[in-house]
C-alpha positions in Angstrom: 20.4 162.8 150.1 21.3 161.1 152.5 19.8 158.1 153.7 18.8 156.9 157.4 16.2 154.3 156.9 17.3 151.0 155.1 13.9 149.8 154.9 11.9 149.6 151.5 10.0 152.7 150.9 6.4 152.6 149.5 6.9 154.6 146.7 10.2 155.4 144.6 12.4 158.5 144.7 11.0 159.9 141.5 7.7 159.5 142.9 8.4 161.3 146.3 10.2 163.8 144.1 7.0 164.5 142.2 4.7 164.5 145.2 6.7 167.6 146.2 6.9 169.2 143.4 3.1 168.7 143.4 2.8 170.5 147.2 5.0 173.1 145.8 3.0 174.2 142.9 -0.3 173.9 145.1 1.5 176.5 147.3 2.8 178.7 144.4 6.2 177.9 145.0 7.9 176.5 141.9 8.8 179.6 140.5 10.9 179.8 143.6 13.0 176.3 142.8 15.0 176.2 140.1 17.4 173.5 138.6 15.8 171.2 141.5 18.0 174.0 143.8 15.5 174.1 146.8 17.9 176.6 148.7 15.4 179.8 147.6 13.0 178.5 150.5 12.7 179.3 153.9 12.9 176.9 156.3 9.0 177.0 156.8 8.2 177.2 152.9 10.3 173.6 153.0 8.0 171.9 156.2 5.1 173.3 154.3 6.0 171.1 151.7 7.2 168.0 153.4 4.8 168.9 156.4 4.3 167.1 159.5 2.6 163.9 159.3 -0.7 165.1 158.0 0.8 167.3 155.6 0.2 168.3 152.3 2.5 165.7 150.9 0.9 162.9 152.8 -2.2 164.2 151.9 -0.9 163.7 147.9 0.9 160.3 148.7 -2.3 158.7 150.4 -4.6 160.5 146.9 -2.4 158.9 144.5 -2.3 155.1 146.6 -6.2 155.5 146.5 -6.4 156.3 142.8 -4.0 153.2 141.9 -6.3 151.5 144.2 -9.0 151.9 142.3 -7.2 151.6 138.6 -5.9 148.2 140.2 -10.1 147.0 141.5 -10.7 148.1 137.3 -8.3 146.3 135.6 -9.3 143.3 138.5 -12.8 143.7 137.4 -12.0 144.1 133.6 -10.5 140.6 133.4 -13.0 138.9 135.8 -14.9 139.4 132.9 -13.7 139.0 130.0 -12.6 134.9 132.0 -16.3 135.0 132.2 -17.4 135.6 128.7 
């Protein structure tokens, strides 16, 4: 895939690909994706996966980031409690 931005990404490529497949599954499009080939999808269907800003993929990325933040906060609390004990 072409890289137009040289800046570092928040999520690695494999994580972003996973988000795409999660959204495609939610939309019922995964049966039409074979061997990582998305060419059987229409441009409209592909747009639903990536979506405009605030689309499904962005919502999934935000959800995942929130889950990671909560998990990290819980780990910090656990470490702090073990230091006190």
